[in-house]
C-alpha atoms as an extended CHARMM CRD file, in Angstrom:
* protein
*
       147  EXT
         1         1  MET       CA             85.4130000000      -45.7340000000       41.1670000000  PROA      1               0.0000000000
         2         2  HSD       CA             86.5680000000      -47.5010000000       44.2610000000  PROA      2               0.0000000000
         3         3  GLU       CA             89.5700000000      -49.8880000000       44.9170000000  PROA      3               0.0000000000
         4         4  ASP       CA             87.5590000000      -53.0630000000       43.8780000000  PROA      4               0.0000000000
         5         5  GLY       CA             87.0130000000      -51.4920000000       40.4620000000  PROA      5               0.0000000000
         6         6  GLY       CA             83.1960000000      -51.2180000000       40.6610000000  PROA      6               0.0000000000
         7         7  SER       CA             80.9920000000      -48.5620000000       42.0170000000  PROA      7               0.0000000000
         8         8  GLY       CA             81.7080000000      -49.3060000000       45.6800000000  PROA      8               0.0000000000
         9         9  ARG       CA             78.7710000000      -51.5790000000       46.2850000000  PROA      9               0.0000000000
        10        10  ALA       CA             79.9980000000      -54.3140000000       48.5070000000  PROA      10              0.0000000000
        11        11  GLY       CA             79.3020000000      -58.0760000000       47.3640000000  PROA      11              0.0000000000
        12        12  GLN       CA             79.0900000000      -57.2980000000       43.5450000000  PROA      12              0.0000000000
        13        13  LEU       CA             78.8090000000      -60.7640000000       42.3730000000  PROA      13              0.0000000000
        14        14  PHE       CA             78.2550000000      -60.2690000000       38.6590000000  PROA      14              0.0000000000
        15        15  GLY       CA             78.9690000000      -57.8410000000       35.7560000000  PROA      15              0.0000000000
        16        16  ARG       CA             76.0210000000      -56.0900000000       34.1670000000  PROA      16              0.0000000000
        17        17  LEU       CA             74.4460000000      -56.2400000000       30.9140000000  PROA      17              0.0000000000
        18        18  THR       CA             73.7600000000      -52.7650000000       29.8030000000  PROA      18              0.0000000000
        19        19  LYS       CA             73.2200000000      -52.7600000000       26.0250000000  PROA      19              0.0000000000
        20        20  ARG       CA             70.1760000000      -53.7440000000       24.1790000000  PROA      20              0.0000000000
        21        21  ALA       CA             72.2990000000      -55.9200000000       21.7800000000  PROA      21              0.0000000000
        22        22  GLU       CA             73.6340000000      -57.8250000000       24.7310000000  PROA      22              0.0000000000
        23        23  PHE       CA             70.1750000000      -58.6240000000       25.7820000000  PROA      23              0.0000000000
        24        24  GLN       CA             69.1050000000      -59.6100000000       22.2460000000  PROA      24              0.0000000000
        25        25  ARG       CA             72.0680000000      -62.0400000000       21.8580000000  PROA      25              0.0000000000
        26        26  VAL       CA             71.4600000000      -63.7600000000       25.2600000000  PROA      26              0.0000000000
        27        27  SER       CA             67.7370000000      -64.1480000000       24.1920000000  PROA      27              0.0000000000
        28        28  ARG       CA             68.7850000000      -66.3900000000       21.4760000000  PROA      28              0.0000000000
        29        29  GLY       CA             70.4840000000      -68.8090000000       23.9490000000  PROA      29              0.0000000000
        30        30  ARG       CA             69.1710000000      -71.3720000000       26.2500000000  PROA      30              0.0000000000
        31        31  ARG       CA             66.2080000000      -70.8780000000       28.5340000000  PROA      31              0.0000000000
        32        32  ALA       CA             65.4140000000      -72.4990000000       32.0040000000  PROA      32              0.0000000000
        33        33  SER       CA             62.0010000000      -71.4580000000       33.4460000000  PROA      33              0.0000000000
        34        34  VAL       CA             60.8230000000      -71.5120000000       36.9750000000  PROA      34              0.0000000000
        35        35  GLU       CA             57.5540000000      -70.1470000000       38.4710000000  PROA      35              0.0000000000
        36        36  THR       CA             58.8490000000      -66.5040000000       39.0110000000  PROA      36              0.0000000000
        37        37  PHE       CA             61.0110000000      -65.9310000000       35.9750000000  PROA      37              0.0000000000
        38        38  THR       CA             62.9100000000      -67.3380000000       32.9620000000  PROA      38              0.0000000000
        39        39  LEU       CA             66.5320000000      -67.4560000000       32.9150000000  PROA      39              0.0000000000
        40        40  GLN       CA             68.1700000000      -67.0120000000       29.4480000000  PROA      40              0.0000000000
        41        41  SER       CA             71.7970000000      -67.9340000000       29.1530000000  PROA      41              0.0000000000
        42        42  ARG       CA             74.3100000000      -67.8490000000       26.3260000000  PROA      42              0.0000000000
        43        43  ARG       CA             78.1260000000      -68.1760000000       26.0640000000  PROA      43              0.0000000000
        44        44  ARG       CA             79.9300000000      -64.8980000000       25.3650000000  PROA      44              0.0000000000
        45        45  GLU       CA             81.9550000000      -64.5100000000       22.3320000000  PROA      45              0.0000000000
        46        46  GLU       CA             85.0970000000      -62.5120000000       23.3540000000  PROA      46              0.0000000000
        47        47  THR       CA             85.6950000000      -59.6980000000       20.7670000000  PROA      47              0.0000000000
        48        48  GLY       CA             89.2680000000      -59.1270000000       21.9320000000  PROA      48              0.0000000000
        49        49  LYS       CA             88.6170000000      -55.4440000000       22.7360000000  PROA      49              0.0000000000
        50        50  GLU       CA             88.1200000000      -56.0240000000       26.5460000000  PROA      50              0.0000000000
        51        51  ALA       CA             87.9030000000      -59.2700000000       28.1910000000  PROA      51              0.0000000000
        52        52  VAL       CA             85.1310000000      -59.6050000000       30.7260000000  PROA      52              0.0000000000
        53        53  PRO       CA             86.4110000000      -61.2690000000       33.9340000000  PROA      53              0.0000000000
        54        54  GLY       CA             83.1350000000      -63.1930000000       34.9050000000  PROA      54              0.0000000000
        55        55  ALA       CA             79.5390000000      -63.8150000000       34.4040000000  PROA      55              0.0000000000
        56        56  ARG       CA             77.2610000000      -60.8100000000       33.5900000000  PROA      56              0.0000000000
        57        57  VAL       CA             73.5790000000      -60.6380000000       34.5110000000  PROA      57              0.0000000000
        58        58  GLY       CA             70.7940000000      -58.5490000000       33.2660000000  PROA      58              0.0000000000
        59        59  LEU       CA             67.0960000000      -58.2050000000       34.4950000000  PROA      59              0.0000000000
        60        60  THR       CA             63.9440000000      -57.5250000000       32.4020000000  PROA      60              0.0000000000
        61        61  VAL       CA             60.7800000000      -56.6540000000       33.9210000000  PROA      61              0.0000000000
        62        62  THR       CA             58.0330000000      -55.7140000000       31.3500000000  PROA      62              0.0000000000
        63        63  LYS       CA             55.0070000000      -53.6930000000       31.7560000000  PROA      63              0.0000000000
        64        64  GLY       CA             52.9690000000      -56.9190000000       31.7310000000  PROA      64              0.0000000000
        65        65  VAL       CA             54.2900000000      -57.4960000000       35.3160000000  PROA      65              0.0000000000
        66        66  GLY       CA             52.4870000000      -54.1940000000       36.3460000000  PROA      66              0.0000000000
        67        67  GLY       CA             52.9680000000      -50.5420000000       36.9660000000  PROA      67              0.0000000000
        68        68  ALA       CA             56.2440000000      -48.7930000000       37.5920000000  PROA      68              0.0000000000
        69        69  VAL       CA             55.9430000000      -49.4270000000       41.3470000000  PROA      69              0.0000000000
        70        70  GLU       CA             55.4690000000      -53.1890000000       40.9230000000  PROA      70              0.0000000000
        71        71  ARG       CA             58.2040000000      -53.5950000000       38.2430000000  PROA      71              0.0000000000
        72        72  ASN       CA             60.7400000000      -51.7330000000       40.4250000000  PROA      72              0.0000000000
        73        73  ARG       CA             59.7200000000      -53.7550000000       43.4310000000  PROA      73              0.0000000000
        74        74  VAL       CA             60.2850000000      -57.0470000000       41.4670000000  PROA      74              0.0000000000
        75        75  ARG       CA             63.5750000000      -55.7840000000       40.1260000000  PROA      75              0.0000000000
        76        76  ARG       CA             64.8730000000      -55.0660000000       43.6350000000  PROA      76              0.0000000000
        77        77  ARG       CA             63.5710000000      -58.3930000000       44.8070000000  PROA      77              0.0000000000
        78        78  LEU       CA             65.3370000000      -60.3780000000       42.0490000000  PROA      78              0.0000000000
        79        79  LYS       CA             68.4790000000      -58.3390000000       42.5690000000  PROA      79              0.0000000000
        80        80  GLU       CA             68.5910000000      -59.1450000000       46.3050000000  PROA      80              0.0000000000
        81        81  ALA       CA             67.6880000000      -62.8760000000       45.5880000000  PROA      81              0.0000000000
        82        82  LEU       CA             70.5860000000      -63.0980000000       43.2280000000  PROA      82              0.0000000000
        83        83  ARG       CA             72.9740000000      -61.7490000000       46.1100000000  PROA      83              0.0000000000
        84        84  ALA       CA             71.3090000000      -64.0630000000       48.6880000000  PROA      84              0.0000000000
        85        85  ALA       CA             71.7140000000      -67.1670000000       46.3930000000  PROA      85              0.0000000000
        86        86  ALA       CA             75.4030000000      -66.6510000000       46.1130000000  PROA      86              0.0000000000
        87        87  PRO       CA             77.4940000000      -68.6370000000       45.1020000000  PROA      87              0.0000000000
        88        88  LEU       CA             75.5620000000      -69.6200000000       42.1060000000  PROA      88              0.0000000000
        89        89  GLU       CA             76.4310000000      -72.1770000000       39.3640000000  PROA      89              0.0000000000
        90        90  ALA       CA             77.1180000000      -69.4500000000       36.8040000000  PROA      90              0.0000000000
        91        91  GLU       CA             79.7190000000      -69.9900000000       34.0760000000  PROA      91              0.0000000000
        92        92  ARG       CA             82.2740000000      -67.1580000000       34.0150000000  PROA      92              0.0000000000
        93        93  ASP       CA             82.0710000000      -67.0330000000       30.2530000000  PROA      93              0.0000000000
        94        94  HSD       CA             78.3060000000      -66.8370000000       30.0040000000  PROA      94              0.0000000000
        95        95  ASP       CA             75.7410000000      -63.8800000000       30.0100000000  PROA      95              0.0000000000
        96        96  TYR       CA             72.3430000000      -64.3640000000       31.7950000000  PROA      96              0.0000000000
        97        97  VAL       CA             69.0730000000      -62.5300000000       31.5850000000  PROA      97              0.0000000000
        98        98  LEU       CA             66.3360000000      -62.9900000000       34.1590000000  PROA      98              0.0000000000
        99        99  MET       CA             62.9440000000      -62.2410000000       32.4840000000  PROA      99              0.0000000000
       100       100  ALA       CA             60.6600000000      -61.5500000000       35.4790000000  PROA      100             0.0000000000
       101       101  ARG       CA             57.0420000000      -62.7090000000       35.7730000000  PROA      101             0.0000000000
       102       102  ARG       CA             54.3050000000      -61.2110000000       38.0040000000  PROA      102             0.0000000000
       103       103  GLU       CA             54.6390000000      -64.1080000000       40.5490000000  PROA      103             0.0000000000
       104       104  ALA       CA             57.9060000000      -62.7310000000       41.6270000000  PROA      104             0.0000000000
       105       105  LEU       CA             56.1140000000      -59.9450000000       43.3850000000  PROA      105             0.0000000000
       106       106  GLY       CA             54.1250000000      -62.2480000000       45.9180000000  PROA      106             0.0000000000
       107       107  ARG       CA             56.5350000000      -65.1260000000       46.3470000000  PROA      107             0.0000000000
       108       108  ARG       CA             58.1320000000      -65.7030000000       49.6540000000  PROA      108             0.0000000000
       109       109  PHE       CA             61.7410000000      -64.5000000000       49.5640000000  PROA      109             0.0000000000
       110       110  VAL       CA             63.1250000000      -67.7990000000       50.5760000000  PROA      110             0.0000000000
       111       111  ALA       CA             61.2770000000      -69.5450000000       47.7830000000  PROA      111             0.0000000000
       112       112  LEU       CA             62.4510000000      -66.7590000000       45.3270000000  PROA      112             0.0000000000
       113       113  VAL       CA             66.1890000000      -67.5160000000       46.3710000000  PROA      113             0.0000000000
       114       114  ASP       CA             65.4220000000      -71.2240000000       45.6560000000  PROA      114             0.0000000000
       115       115  ASP       CA             64.1290000000      -70.1880000000       42.2330000000  PROA      115             0.0000000000
       116       116  VAL       CA             67.1970000000      -68.5220000000       41.3720000000  PROA      116             0.0000000000
       117       117  ARG       CA             69.5170000000      -71.4520000000       42.4070000000  PROA      117             0.0000000000
       118       118  THR       CA             67.2560000000      -73.9080000000       40.5970000000  PROA      118             0.0000000000
       119       119  ALA       CA             67.2390000000      -72.0920000000       37.3880000000  PROA      119             0.0000000000
       120       120  PHE       CA             71.0810000000      -71.5120000000       37.4200000000  PROA      120             0.0000000000
       121       121  ARG       CA             71.5860000000      -74.8860000000       38.3000000000  PROA      121             0.0000000000
       122       122  ALA       CA             69.4600000000      -76.1830000000       35.3710000000  PROA      122             0.0000000000
       123       123  ALA       CA             71.0740000000      -73.7160000000       32.8770000000  PROA      123             0.0000000000
       124       124  ARG       CA             74.5390000000      -75.0140000000       33.8470000000  PROA      124             0.0000000000
       125       125  ARG       CA             73.5010000000      -78.6210000000       33.3440000000  PROA      125             0.0000000000
       126       126  GLY       CA             71.8150000000      -77.7230000000       30.0720000000  PROA      126             0.0000000000
       127       127  GLU       CA             68.3860000000      -78.6570000000       31.1780000000  PROA      127             0.0000000000
       128       128  ALA       CA             66.7150000000      -75.7900000000       29.4230000000  PROA      128             0.0000000000
       129       129  ASP       CA             63.0620000000      -75.9660000000       28.3420000000  PROA      129             0.0000000000
       130       130  GLY       CA             63.8930000000      -76.7610000000       24.8640000000  PROA      130             0.0000000000
       131       131  ARG       CA             63.5820000000      -73.3120000000       23.4640000000  PROA      131             0.0000000000
       132       132  GLY       CA             66.6420000000      -71.6280000000       22.0320000000  PROA      132             0.0000000000
       133       133  ARG       CA             68.3160000000      -74.6880000000       21.1680000000  PROA      133             0.0000000000
       134       134  ARG       CA             67.9930000000      -76.3680000000       17.7610000000  PROA      134             0.0000000000
       135       135  PRO       CA             65.1120000000      -76.1270000000       15.5260000000  PROA      135             0.0000000000
       136       136  ALA       CA             62.6110000000      -78.7550000000       15.8630000000  PROA      136             0.0000000000
       137       137  LYS       CA             62.6490000000      -81.5370000000       13.3240000000  PROA      137             0.0000000000
       138       138  ARG       CA             60.1380000000      -81.1020000000       10.5280000000  PROA      138             0.0000000000
       139       139  THR       CA             57.6970000000      -83.9270000000       10.0410000000  PROA      139             0.0000000000
       140       140  ALA       CA             55.8430000000      -84.7510000000        6.6830000000  PROA      140             0.0000000000
       141       141  LYS       CA             52.8720000000      -82.8170000000        8.1670000000  PROA      141             0.0000000000
       142       142  ASP       CA             54.8120000000      -79.7260000000        8.4270000000  PROA      142             0.0000000000
       143       143  ARG       CA             55.9580000000      -79.8040000000        4.9020000000  PROA      143             0.0000000000
       144       144  ASP       CA             54.1730000000      -78.0370000000        2.0680000000  PROA      144             0.0000000000
       145       145  ALA       CA             52.4920000000      -80.4770000000       -0.2090000000  PROA      145             0.0000000000
       146       146  ARG       CA             53.5890000000      -78.3710000000       -3.2120000000  PROA      146             0.0000000000
       147       147  THR       CA             57.1680000000      -78.8240000000       -2.8180000000  PROA      147             0.0000000000
């Protein structure tokens, strides 16, 4: 460990999500979609064990994006776009997950950085795409006629 408390990497802006349960919890939160990824966000419930000082981010790049080479390339591009887009409108008590799409591979880097800013801005304002909020209201057509 270095003096900054991290791994020594300069410019570490966010903490990292590392456990599967953390990713799953965030998946039940709000979503903001852009062309290259979907940003999931959720307020963190502090357990009292260890207070996390700021926002945490995780990346998900599935096999649907491509082979290992493409997935690693997308992951590196998104990490660098997060650094380049700083400071972001990330809330300190929230966790975020970027779910990459294949479009992130061929997107110009400047546009990718703009996508990161746009998604975080939308997540902060609550302009999610409607998923992960409340259940939709049921209509008469949705109800079972037998009940």
